[in-house]
N, C-alpha and C positions, 0 to 999 in steps of 0.2 A: 643834532645832526650836522655834519659839515661836508663840503666836497673835497675829495682828496685829488692828488695828482694822478694822472693816468700813468700806468706802467707800460712802458713801449719797449718791445723787443725788435731787434734788427737781424733779418734773416738773408742770406745770400748764398750763391755759390762761391767756392773759394777764388780769391783774387778779383772779385766783382766790385769790391770797395766797401764792404760792411765796416770794417775798422776805420777806413778812411772817412766814411760819412760821419761817423761818431766823432772822430778827430776834428772834422770840419765844423760840427756843431760846437764842440769845446772851443776850437781855435777862433770862431766868430766873436767870442766874448773876449778872449785874450787880445785879439787884434784891435778890439775897441777899448781895451784897457779898463774894462768894467770891473770893479771889485765886487767880489761875492756873486758874480753872475752865475757860477757854477760851483757846486758842492759836491766833492768827492765822497762817495760811500762805499760800502763793501759791495763790490759787484754791480754797482750802479753809479750813474751821474745824474745829479738833479740840477735842473735849469729853471730858474724862477720865471714867472710869466712876464715880468717887467723886461727881462732880458730877451725873451722870446718876441715881445712886441717891438723891442728896438731893433732887433734883426729883421723881422718881417712886417714892420709897422705900415710901410706903403701899400702892401698887399692887403693888410687887415682893413685899412681904410677903404680901399677899393671894393672889398667884398662886404664891408659893413659888419665885420666880425667884432663882437663884444665878449672878451674872455672872462670868465669867472673862476676858472681852475687856478689852483695856487702855482702850478708849474707842470713840468714834464719829468718823469723819473725814467731815464734810459738805462736799460740793462746792458752792463759792459762785457759780462761774461758770454761765451759762445752762444749765439742767438738760438741755434737748434737745441742745445742741451737745455737752456733756460725754458725754452718755449714748451718742451715736452715735460717739464716739471708741473705737476697738476695743482691747481688751487682746490679743486673738488672733482668729483666724477664728471667727466665730460668737458672740462675747461682747463685753461692754462693760466699761469700767473700773469701773462700778458693781456692787457686790455685791448691794446691795438698792437699792430706790427708794421715795420717798414720793410718791404721786399726790395732789396737792391738788385737791380738787373743792369749788367754792363750793356750800354746801348749799341755797342759795336759787336759783341759776341751773342747777345740775345739770351734767351732761355738755355739753361745747362742742367745737368743731372741733379745737382743740389738745389737748383732753382725749383725743379719739378717736386723734389722732396718737400721743400718749403711750402709750395702751393697746395700739396695734398695735406700737409698738416694743418695748414691754415683753414682749409675747407673741412677737414674732419672735426676741428675744435670750433668752427663757426666763428672764427676771430676776424673782426674787421681789420682790413689793412690797406695801405696805399703803396704805390710803387714809386721807387726813386730810380728813374732811367738814368743811371750814372755815366760818367765820362763823356759828357757832351763836348768837352774840349778836345776830344780826339777825332771829332767829325772834321772831315776834309774842309778847310777853309774857315773853321770857327775862330773868331776873333775875341779873345778874352777881354771882359769888360770889368771894371772896378766897382762891382756891385754883388750883393747877395741875392739879387732878384733876377730870376730867369726871364721874366716878362720884359724887363728893362733892357737885358742883354740881347734878347731876341730881336728886338725893334732895330738894333744896329748890326745885325748879321745880313749878309748878301742873299738874294733870293735862292740861288742854288743851294745855299748851306741849309736854308729853311726846309727846301725840298728833300734834302738828304735826311734831315731830322725827322720830317713827317713819314718817310719811307721807313726808317728804323722803328718809329713809334708804332706804325701799322703792323710790322712784324711781331713786335712784342703783344700788341693787342690780339693779333691772331692766335698766338700761343696761348694767351690767357683764356681765350674763347673756347679752346679745346677742352678746358677744364671747367667750363660752365660759367666763366665770369665775363660779363660785358665790362668793357674799360674804355677810357677815353683821356686824352690830355686835360689836366685839371681845369684849364681855363675854357674848355669847351663844353663842360658838363652842365646840364641844366638840373638834373635830379641826382644828388649825391648819395641818396639812399639806394639807388639802383644800379649805379656804375662805379667801377673802381677808378679812383684818381690816379694818374700817372703824372709825377713831376719830373721834367728833365733837370738834371742837376750835374754839378762837377764838384766833387770832393776836393779836387786840387785847386780850383779857382774860387770855390764857395758860391758860384752862381747857382740859383735855385734853392740854396739852404734856407732862405728866408721864407719862400712859399712852402717848402717842405715842413718846416716847424709850425708855420701857421695853419696848414691844413691838418696836421696831426692833432694839434690843439683844438681847432675849431670843430672838427668832426667828432672827436672823443667827446667833447664837451656837449655837443648837439645830440649825439645818438647814444651816448653811455651814461646819461645823467643818473638813473637809478643805480647802475654799478658803482659809480663813484661816490654816491652818498654813503657816509660811514659814520658810526658812533665813535667820535673821537676818543672818548675816555673808556670805551669798552675793552674787554680782553682782546689781546693782540691775536691775529691769525696771520699765518705766513706759509712759506714753502722753503724748504731746505735745497739750497743751490749746489753746494759743495761741502763735503766732509773732509777735512785735512788736518794733518799735524802742524803746529807752530812751535818752534823752538822755544823751551822755556815755559810753554803752556800746556802742552799735550794736544789731544784731539779737540778741534773747535768745528763749529758749523757756520757757514755763510748762508744768511738767510735774507730773503725779501719779505718784508712785512706789508701786507696789502689791506689790513684792517685793524683799527684800535691801536693800543699802546702797550708796549712792553717796558717792564722796570726791572732794574737789577734786584735779585733776591725773590722774584716771583718763581713759581713752579710751572714748568713747561712740559708738554706731552708731544711725543713724536713716534714714529713707527720704526721698527727694527725687523729683521728676518724672523725673529722670535715672537713678534707681536708688538702691542703698544708698550712704551716705556716712559717714565717721567724723571725729571731731575730739577734741580734749583739753578737759576741763573747767577753766576759768580760775576760775570763781566759782560758789558755791552761795548764793543770796540768799533771804532772809526778809524780811517787812515789819519795819521798825524801830519797836518800840514803846517803846523806852527814852526817858525824859524827859530824859536827859542830853544827847543829840544829836538833838533834834527835827528838824533841818534835813536829816538824812540819811534817805532814803526806805527804804533797805534795810540789812541787817546781812549781812555775809559769815560763812558757818559752814564748817567743816572737812568735816562730813559729815552726811547725812540717811538715816535709816532708815524703811523702809516701816511704816505706810502714812502718806504725807505729800504736801504739795503744795511745790514749790520752783521758783524761777527759775534757769535755768541760763545762765551767761555763757561763751561759747566763741566761737572764730573759725568763720567759714563756716557760720553757721546760716541764711542768707537763704533757701536752697531747702528748708528742712525743711518737711515737710507735716503740718498739724494732723490729729490722729488717728493719726499714725505711731507705731508702737512704738519706744520708745528703750531700749537696753540697754547696760549697762557691758560692755565687750567681754572675754570669757573665751578664746574661740578664734574668731579672725576669720573664717575661712572658714566654720566651723559656724555662727556667729551670723549672718553674712551671708546664708547659705542659708536659715536659719530665717525671717528677715525677708522675704527675696524670695518664699519659698513661701507665707507667710501672705497676702501681698497681691498676688501675681501676677494674680490672677483680676480684682482691682478695677482694677488699673493698666492691664493690657493687654487687657482683654476689648473685642473690637471685632467688628462684623459689617460685610459689604461695604456695605449700605445701612441707615441707623437714624438715630435722632435723636442730637443732641450734648447731653451732660450736664456741668454745672459746678455744684460744690458746696463748701461751707466745710470739709469734712473727709472723711477716707477712710471713717469709719463712716457718715457721710451718704451717700456715694456707694454703699456697699454696701446701705444700707436703700432707696435709690431703685432700684438695679439689681434688687433681690428683687422690689419692686413692679412694675417694668416687665416683668420675666419672667413674673410671674403674669398680667399683662394682655396679654401676647404683643406688647409693643411692642419692636421691635429696637433696639439701640443701637450706633451707629457709633463714638462715642468718648466716654469718660468721665473726668473729671479734677478735681482740686482747684484752685480759683483763680477769679479774676474772669472775667466774660464779656467778650471783646475783639472787635475787628473781625475777627480771624482765624476764630473760631468761627462768626460770621454768614456770612462768605464760604463757609466750608465747608457751611454749612446750605443756603446758596442753591444751591450746586453739587449737593447731594443732591436738592433740590426739583425739578431738572430731570428726574430720573428718577421721582420720586414725591413730589408735593406735600406729602402727609401725613407725610413723613419730614424734611422740610426745616425743621426746628423746633430751637431751643436752649432747653433746660430749665435754669432757675437756681434753686438752693436756697440761700436765706440768704447771698448773695454779692453783690458790687458789680457793675453793669453799667456799663462805661465809656462816657462820652458818645459817642465816636466809633463804638462798637459800636451804640448805639441809633439814631444817624444813619444808619448804613450798612443797619441792619434796617428802617427806614422806607423808605429808597430802594429797597431790593431786595425789599422785601415779606415779610421773613422774620420769623415770629412769635417773640418771646422770652417764654417762659411761665415766670413767676417766682413764687415763693411762700416763706414761712417755714414752711409746713406741707407735708410731703412728699406726702401723698395728695392735697392740693389741687391739686398741679402736674399730676397724672394726671388728676383730674376736670376741670380746666380745659382740658387737651389734648383730652380725650374730647368736651367741650362744643364747642371749636373745631372738631374734626373733624365732628361732627354738623351744625353750622351750616353749614360750608363744602360738605359733601356735599349738603345740602338746597338750597343755592344752585345747585350744579352739577346737580342733578337738574332744577330748574325751568328752567334753561338748556337743558338737553339735551332737555327736553319739548317746547320750543318747535320743534325741528327733527326729533326722532327718535320713533319709536314705542317704547314701553316693552316689555320682555320680560314675557309674560303668558300665562297658560292658563286657559281657562274650561270649564265644564261645562254643557251644555243641560239645563235641568231638565225632569224627566218630568212630564207633565200640565199644563205651563205654556206651551203653544203657543197664542197667541191669534190668529194668522193664519199661514197655511202659506206664502204667497208674495206677491211683488209689492205691498208689501215683506213679508217675513216678519217677523212680531213675536213674540217668545218671551222666556221668563225663563231667565237664566243665573246661575251662581255663579262668582265670581272665586276661582279655586283658588290661584293664585300670581301675584305681581307686580301689574300694573295693566292696565287697557284705557282707551282713549280714543276719542272720536269721531273718525271719519276713519281708524282702524286697519283693515288688512285682517286676515281670519282665514283660517287654514289648517288642514287636517286632519292626521291622524297620517301621512300619506303625503307631506306637503309640498305638497299641492295647495291653491291659494287658492279658497276657496269663497264669499267674500263681503266686503263692507266695512261697517263699522258706521256707519249714517247718523244714528242718534240714540240716546239712552240716557234711560231714567227710573228714579228711585228714589222710591217712594211718590207716584207721579203727577207728581213734579217733574222737569223736564228737567236733566240733569246732563252734564258734559263729560268727567268722569274717574270711574272706579270702581277701588277697591282691594280687595286680598285679603280675603275673608271676607264681601263684600257680595253680596246677591241683588238683581238688577235686571232691568229688561226692556230689550231692545234691538231695533232694527229694521235690516234689511238688504234691499235690493231684489234682490240676486243670489241669496240663499239660498232654496232650496226645501226645507222641511221634509218629510222622508221620502225625498227623492232626493239633494240636495246635502250634507245634513247630517241627522242623526236625534237624537230625544230620548235624553238619556243620554250622548251623544257628547262628547268632549273636543276642544276646538279651541285652537290656539295663534295668538298675535299673529304675523303674518307680518313678518319684517324682511328688508331687502334685504342683499346681500353687503356693501355699503359700511356699512350701518347695524350689521351684526354686527362689522365690523372696528373701528368707532369704539367700540361697547360693550366689545370686548374690551381696548381701550386704557384705558377708564374704569371697568373692571370693579369697582374698589374701592368705588364708590359704591353698588353692588348688594348686597343682603343675600344670604345663602346660598342661600335658595330661587330667588331671581331669577337667581343665578349658574348654578344647575343647570338652570333653564328656558332660559337663554340657550343653554346647551351643547346641549339638546334640539332647540331651534329651528335652531341652526347646523348640527348633524347632518342635519336634514331639508332644509334649504335647499341646503346644498352638495352634497348627493348627488341632488338633484332636477333634471333638465334640462327647462327650460321651452320 
């Protein structure tokens, strides 16, 4: 057994500095002219622990950190996409994450998305509160240490920094995370560390590297222990064509060793597939043959990023696990069991989901389950005409399920055209929770439109109470105060009692002496009805229902989804009285 490098993913809202932080980490070694300090891999950058200690050594001595891990493997490709590629059911390929937050802008939509995903996968993370150099009065210091730089800042600058930090801490607490500036934490297992940084000046990069290294070593020791010579396990980051090679897969290997010529297994839309490795490719950084993009190696050991060249990779699914085969049937069963729920989870009626990786599909399905939105079909890949036609078919039974969700994938032109022709909504976003928010907003808007249309022809389910001591006229017409208990009432509605007997019709309504046409739940208003005689056909304190005809009840039952729960209950009460009453 040996300890491998932790795999670190960087997540952030757009323009908050995710790429800049990674560039700053790389640049720290370039600036020190350290040869071999960083190794470029496919989709990843490897930093040796010696270089980490050189950049953050002063902080390491102060905190008495003794590092044993060989280095840090930073994922270069988009953090969110990589993070939602699964290592196994319920986990990501990232051992730890750095959540980058612009200290001036604070938590933004994609920051929230990242926090939710970190929480869902229970992945440890630290926060880089980036762009401290933009704080008013901040004086750049020639150091990679935040602590050293802070000592030389004026008091009012420190105060502004603290205010910005407390804002971030407050937002994190809304999602159940207790956090604090790293140098004020007493128990790192209970609080999230926030390291103020500047990707531009490199201040704080030393502490950031040492914190991610130290915490991963201390709290992830079991995860990082691997069988070095065992069969490799990894996750497919990207499937793409390379000129002169055909389809290749970019892979992060997190366990074991993979060799050229070995047989690998991965997931496709049609199930598990196997093929033989023809080449293991890394970026070519040799000045001798600059025209060659890649260099072929014989083997790769975890943790590492590599491009795999092999036949029949076209159907490989991003996010799929990839294993060097030890026992074909056993390995096949393992992969199928891990992802059966994601690939085959279907309901008779539900929305259609397409996303860029299996991990993304799982994250979306978890959110949709939480929101009680049923799913008919979920898969990886572009939105095509087929998905639109299927959604249209579903809309014939339930308009609100005839929808296609798309996360971070292409929508083909013919799919857009078909969607416009058939009136099928394609709800797309590169933020998972935004898809659901946009869908819920679409549902609300359409239900409101339906409500307005139905109000033109139908009475609305409702129940009122005649207020005691608020009878202004007993009859011809009766004028009295009521409270709307559920639903709505409108001028022209007929009212019936608990026995299903019609007692009168609403001729007029007033709210604060103003004539109104409609009154909703919670309002107290005055109504007039020529047919009602207070004390005979209706009494103070009595509860009356809006009368609905049998045809109206049938129409409401067909459109029940636009009613809230109280209105559905009252509709059932009205139906029970109307259908059992013989007029």
